[in-house]
N, C-alpha and C positions, 0 to 999 in steps of 0.2 A: 259530441253530445252523448251523454251516458246511456240513453235509452236505445239508440240506434248505432250499433257498433259497426266497424268496417265490414263491408259485405261483397266486395268485388272479387269473387272467387268462383270456383266451379265445383260441381258435385259429380262424382263418379260412383255408380252403384256396382260393387264387385260381386261376382257370383260365388264367393266362397266365405265360410265363416272363419273368424280369426281368433285363435287363442294363443297368445305368445308364451312359449315355454320358458318363462323367466324364473320359474321357481323349481325347476328340475335339478335336484342335487347332483353334484359330481365330486370327484376327488379334488380337494383344495390344492391349488397350484399358484405359484407366483406369476403375476401378470405385470408387465411393464409397459410404460408409454414414454416415448421420446418425442419431443416437439422441437422442430428446427425452423428457424425464420430466415428467409432469404434476405430481408432487410427490415429495418426499423423494429428490432426485437423489443418487447416490453420488459419491464423489470421483473414482472411476475405473470404467471398464468394461473387459472383456476381449473381444477378438476372437480366437478360437482356430481355427487351421487344421490343426494336427498331429493325429495319431491320438490318440484318447482312451485313457486308461488305466482299467482296471477292477480294483479290488482284490477281496479275498475276499468283501466285503459287497456288491459290485456298485455301489459309489458312484463316480460319474463325477468325475474330478479334472482339473486343468489339465494340458495336455500341451505338448510342444515345439511352437513356432510360435505361442505365445500373445502377442498384442500388447496392452500396457496403454495405454489411452487416457484422458487426463484429461478430466473433465467441467467445462466452463466454464458457470457458471450452471446451466442445466438441459439443456445440449446437449453432445454429444460427436460429433466428426466425424473420420473417417479415410478414406484412399483407398489403392489399390494397383493394380498392373497384373495383369490376368488374361488368359489366352489360352484358357480353357476354363471350362465351368460347374463350380462347386465347392460343397460344403457347408461353411459356417462355423458356429461356435457363438458366440453373443453371451451372455456371462456378466455378470449384473448383480444386485445385491442378493440374492445367494444363489440366483438363478434362472438357468436356461440356456434360450436360445431358438435353435433351429436356423434358419439363413438359407440360402436357395438363391440363389446369385449367378452371373450370367452376365457376360461381358465387356461393358463399357460401361454397366452398370446404375448408376443414381443413386438408391439406395433410402433411404427414411426410415422408421425404426422408432419408433412412438409408444408409449411405455410408460405405461400407465394401469392401471386395474383390469383392462383387457383389452388385449392387444397388438394394435395396428393397423399397417398399412403404407400408404405412399404413394410415388409416383414410379415409376421404371422397375423392373419386376420385382415390383410390389406384388401383382398378381393371383396370381402363382406362389407367393409367400410366404404370402398369405392362404389359398390352397388348402392348403398344407402345414400351416399353423396349424390350420385347420378339420379336417383329417384327424387331427391330433393330438388335437383335442377329441373326435372320433368314437371314436378308440381308447380314450380315457380313459372315455367314457361306456359303451362296451361292457364295459370292464374292471370298472367300478363295478357294472354290471348283473349281471355274473357273480359278483361278490363275495358276493352274497346267495344264490347258487345253485351254489356251487362243489361242495359234497358231492353234490348231486343229479346234477351233470353228470359229475364225474370218477369216481363210483362205477360208472358204466355200463361194460359190457364194450366192447372196442375198437370193433367195428363200430357199435354203438349210440352210442358216444361221437362218432364221426365224423359220423354222421347228425344227431345233435343240433347239432353245430357247423355243419353246412351250413345249418340253419334260421337260425342267428344270422348266418351269412355273407350270406344273402340280404338281410337288413335293412341290414347295413353297406354292402354294395355298392350298394344302391339309394340310400342316403344319399350315398355317395361320388359316384355318377353325377350326382346333382343338383348337387353342388358344382362339378363340372367344367363344367356348363352355366352356372352363375352367375358363374364366375370366368374372365377371359381369361388363359390360362396358356400357357406354351411346352410343346412336346412333351417336352422334357427334364424339366421340372418334373412333368409328368403321370406320366412313367415313374418318377421318383423317389418320388412320392406312393404309387404302387402298390407300389414296393419297400418303403417304410416299413410298409405293411400286411403284406406278406409276412414281413418280418423280425420284426415284433412277434408276429404270430400263429404263425409257424413256431416261435418260441421256446417257446410254451406247448403246442404239439403235442409238442415234445421232452420236456416235463415230465410228460406223461401217465403214463408207467410209474411214476414215483416217487410222484406225487400219488395215483394210484389205489391203490397199495400202502399208502400211509400212511393212507388212509381205510378200506379194506376189510381190511387186514392180509393180503392175498393178492396175489401177483405176477400181473400180467395175462399171458395167453398171446397175444402179439402176432402177427397174421397177417404173412406175409412181406412184404406190400406196405403195411404200416401207415404207414411213413414215406415212401412213394413220392411224396407231394405235395411233399416238400422238394426233389425233383430240379429243380423249376422255379426255385429260388433260387440265384443265382450267388454262391458264397462266394469266388470269385477276384477280387473287385472291390476292389482296394487303395484306390481312391478313396473307398470308403465307410467306411474305418477311422476317420474322424473323426465318424461318426454313431453315437450311443449304441445305437440299436436294432440296428444291424448287429453291433456288437461284442458285445452281450449274446447275440444269436443265435449268433454264431460260437463264443463261449465255451462255450455249452451243447452246440452241435453236436459239438464236439471230444469231450466226455465221452460223449454218448449214442451217437454213431456209432462211437466207439472200443470201445464195449461190445457191439457186435453179434456179434463173433466168439465171445463167451462167453454168447450168449443173454441179454445184458443183465444178467447176474448182478452185474456190477461196480457197478450202480446202486443196489443194495439193501444195507442193513445196513452195519456198519463195514467200510471198505475202505482199504487203503493208497493214497495219492493221488499221491505225488511221482513215483515211477517210472512209475506208470500214466499220469499226465498227459503225461510226456515221451514215452512210447511212442505214445500216441494222436496227438500232434502229429507225431511222426517218420513215422508211416505214413499220414498224411493226404495225399491227392492234391490239393495246392493249389500256386499259384505261389510262387516263392521269397520274394516280398515278404510274402505272408500268413504263410508259415511262419516267417520271421524275426520278424515282429511277434508271433506266438503264443509263440515261444521267449523273446523279450525280456520279454513280459508274464508268462510263467511264472516266469522267474528273479526278476523284480521281486517277484512274489507270494511266492516261496519265501524270499527274503531278508527280507521283512517279517514272514512268518508262522512261520518255523522257524529253528532254530539252524543254523550252518554245518556242524556235524557231520552233520546230516540231509540237507542239500541238496548237499553237496560230492560224494557219489557220483554224483548225477545230472549234475552239471557235468562230471565225469570222462567219463561216457558221451557227453555232447554233444561234448566235445573230441575224443574218439576218432572219433566219427561224422562230424564236420564240420570238424575241424582248427582252425587258428589264425585264426578269423574275427574281425572287429571286436567282435562280441558276446562271443566267448570272451575276448578281451583285457580288455574292460570287466569281465566277471564275475571274472576272475582278480584284478583290482585290488580288487574288492569282497571277494573271498575273503580277500585279504591283510589288509584292514582288520578283517574279522570274526574272523580268527584272532588278530589283535593284541588285540581286545576280550576274547577268551577268556583272555588272560594276566593279567587283573585279579585273579582269585582267588589266594589264597596257595597253594592246592592244588586239584587236581581228582582225585577218586578214584572208583573203581567201588564202589557200595554194594550192587548187586544184579545177578546174572546170571540171566536167565529167558528161556526160549524162544529161546536164541541171541542175546539182546540184552544189552548191557552198559549199565547205567543209571548215570549220573554224579551225583556230589555236588560242587558247586562251593563251596569252603570259604573263608571270610574270618575270619582270626584277629584278635582284639582286640589292642591295644597291650600289655596286661598278660597276654599269652597264658600265661605261666608261672604265673600266679596260680591256685591251685586253687579249686574250689567255684563256678566261674562257671556261668551259665545257657547253654543252647544254644537258638538261635532258628532254627527250621526253616521255610523259606519255600517255598510251592508256587505256581507261576505260574498265571495264567489262560489263557484261550484256548478255552473251550467244549469242553474235554476232547479237542480235535482238533488244535489248533495251539499254538505257544508253544515256549519253550526256557528253560533255567536262566538264560541271560543276561538275561532279562526281570526277574529278581530281584536283579540286581547292585546297583542303587541302594538298595533296601531293605536288602540284606545289609550293604552298606558302612555305612549309617546305624546298624544294630543293632550291628555290630562296634565302632563308635565309642562305643557306650554300655557297652562292656565285656563283651559276650556273644560267644560263638562263633556265627557266623551261616553258615548253609548254604542255598543255593538248589538245589533238586533237579530232575533230569530224571525224568519218569515216562512210561509208555507212552501214546502219543497215537493217536487214531483215524486221522488222516491219515497219520501216519508209519509206524505199525506194524500198521494194520488191527485194532487192539485195541478194547476197549470200556471203559465206565466201571468195571465190576467189576475189570478188570485194573489200572486206575489206583488204585482203592481199596486193592488189595493192595500196590501199589508204595509208596504213602505210609506204610502201616503198616510195611512192611519198612524204610523209611527211619528210622523212630523206633527200631525194634529195633536197627538197625545203629549209630545214634548212641550208644545206651546201651552197646553192645558196645565202642565206641571211647572211651567217656567218661573212663575213668581216664587213658589216655594223653594226652588233651587237657586234663586238669584240669577236666572238666565234671562238675557234680553231676547224676547220673542222675535225680534227683527235681526237676530244674529244666529240663524240656524243653518248649519252647513250639512248638506247631503253628500256623502262620499261613499265610494265603494271600489271594489276591485272585480274585474271581469264581469260575471253576471250581476254581481252587486253594483258595479259601476253603471251598468245598463239600467238597473232598477233605480239607482239614484237619479239618473238622467230623466227617467219617466216622471218623477215627481215635479219636474219643471216643464216637461214637454207634452204630457198626456193629461187628459181630464180624469182618467180612471174609469172603472167599471161599476163600482159600488157607489150608487148615487147618494147613499147616506153619509158619505165622507165629504166634508166641505172642501171644495176645490181650492179656495183661496188659503185656507188654513193649512192645507197639505202641500203648499208650495214653499221650497226652501229659499233662503236669501243668498246662497252661494252653492256652487257645484264643484266637486272634485272627482274626476273620473279617470281611472287607470286601467288600461288593458280592456276597455269596454268592447262589447259587440254593439254595432251600430245598425247594421242592415239585417233584420231578422226575416227577410224574405229570401235569404240566400240559399236555403235548402228546405226540403220537404219536412224535415224533423220539426221545424218551427211551426209548420201548419198543424201538426198533431197536438202541439202543446199551447196553441193560441186560439182554440175553438174555430180553426179553419181560416183565421184572418190574421196572418203574421204581420201584415202592414199596420194593424191596429196597435201592436206593441213595439213597432220598429222605430227607433229614434230617427233613422234616415228619412222616414216618411212623415215625420211629425215636427220637423224643425220650424220654428217661427221666430219672429222678432220679439224683443222684450224679455229675453231670458236673463236670469240673474248672473252675476259674475261667475265665469266658468273657467276651470283649469282642466285641460285634457293632456294626459300623459300616455304615451304609447311606445312600443318597441318596433323597430323597423323589420324585425324578423318574427313578429307574432304570427304563429301558425293557426291560431283559432280565430283571430280577427285580423285578417291579412292587411298589409300596408295599403292596398288599393281601396279597401273598405274604409279605412281610417281617413285617407286623403279625400275620398268622395264626401265623407261626412264633414270634414273640416272645411272643405270648399263651401258647403252649404251654410254651415253655422257662421263662418266668418263673413259671408255675404249679408247675413241678417243681424249678426251680433259681432261687429268688427272688433270689440274689445276682448273677445275670447282669447285666452292664453293657450297656445298649442305647443307642445314639446314632444318631438320625436327623437328617441334615443337610438342612435345608430348601432346596429349589431346586437340589439337586445331582443330577447324572445318574450313570450307571453308572461312568464312568471318572474321576470327581472332577476334572474339568478346569475347573470354574467357580470363578473368583476364587482364594481361598486355601483351597479345600476340601481339597486334598491336604495342605497344611500342618496344617490342623485335624486331619485323620485321623492324621497322624504324631504330633502332640502328644497325642492321646487314647491312642495305643498306648504312648508313652513314660510317660505318667502311670500307665497300667494296670500296666506292667512295674515301675515304681517301687514301686507299692503292694504288689506281690508280692515285692519285694526282689531282683529279678532284674537290676536296672540298677546298675552300679558308679559310673557318672559320667553327668552330663547331656550331651545332645547340643547341638550348636551351632545 
């Protein structure tokens, strides 16, 4: 879930300030890296020097400055000129290893079951590797004790962390005795500890509230320990731990003025994130990085309609910067994408929001009696846009149906909740039936379909009564359901409580199955990590007991997003076959 990120970690408050000497100039010198593989060498390795990018799921991706190096036999070698100590990232076989390099180093990285180092700088890199192992062990230790720790009140929480800090610092001190390291590497190792554990100190308010269902009363100096961490270190932007810490620091410290209320429950994110970065007291390089990452996230996660107002604010505040010119180009391309539908219309006005329907007409649009295919995008009820449904809608329009992909209220965009979205999709069906005659649509041939969170919402149109009593229940019920990678049990974790007005069962399909559902097609992957197999099978057992004609298809070895092999094509074929059987398809797709 986008609002509650992974939190099973530990916080250690270190007694020393950290300023990493990444920008101290030295005489330029040739530095070389050799990578050897004990077995299964890849064709290439990457050496990355530019700032890392972090998406909404916090997954590290390749960044500018990445150098591809061919592997000859079992060895890859590269060299470059350095005039200062830097952090590089070595990416290989889906893994990433941080390297600490100084001018003139001749470092060899041995990749086996365990990473080893030899040559110049080996001691410093071995220390950093062992510190990484220490942090991982501490994290794993906490994984079994998260509830007991984060349930504590603030002062007790900090006291408990100090006990864990002692053990970690003692182990770290022993490592510095065993390894011959440079002072710069020692300072960087200590910084890694600060970044990692500072992050999880920042997570305390949200994690505590998720466990106890009560917001903690934080003392004024609760985050004082973070003052020792330097967030103006642009040289650390290629270190994942620093970037994760900085990302969360922006959100939490930005919420201080409102007594941290913005951290809890459904909250608008786009303008809030912009304002938090704008008022942050950091160097221009850090601020530019944060804005660039913010707009990259926005363009990936939301429609241009949603992020364009934030870009206008940025342009007004900062003028025609290189970033502004780049975003303007992206905006032009996004607006061009929005011209794909045959029409974009407003289907609902609610709370000052105009919700859009993006409509794709079939070639035989004048032919009466056609079916309408209503698609609701995924995105965890928090992100997404109608544009995500363009490919599906084009495919269904080619089958002779009127296809529409809908906007609905999103947690991040509107500060809304799942009940709001439930009402929006029901209103969408009512609106389509109101327009049916003018479009030549048979009002008794309305398909509600969706992917992931959108599939859940499609299911609610048949299984829930909704929350807005002004929407007619019967008119908001579809004639057929198609659900792919849906979530079914919304009582499975506390995040759903925060976005369902404290009543997750009220929006959970698992808790609202009944007889008399319309013809339904369920498609799921056996390796879905967001809606696990046991959740799917528990729901299918219920729905088959009350609606025995329900079609259930479980694709073996397929994950949530259906990216494995021809899984996506298989799902499309199942949908087309289902619609053929109902008599909704006029012609076969290509």
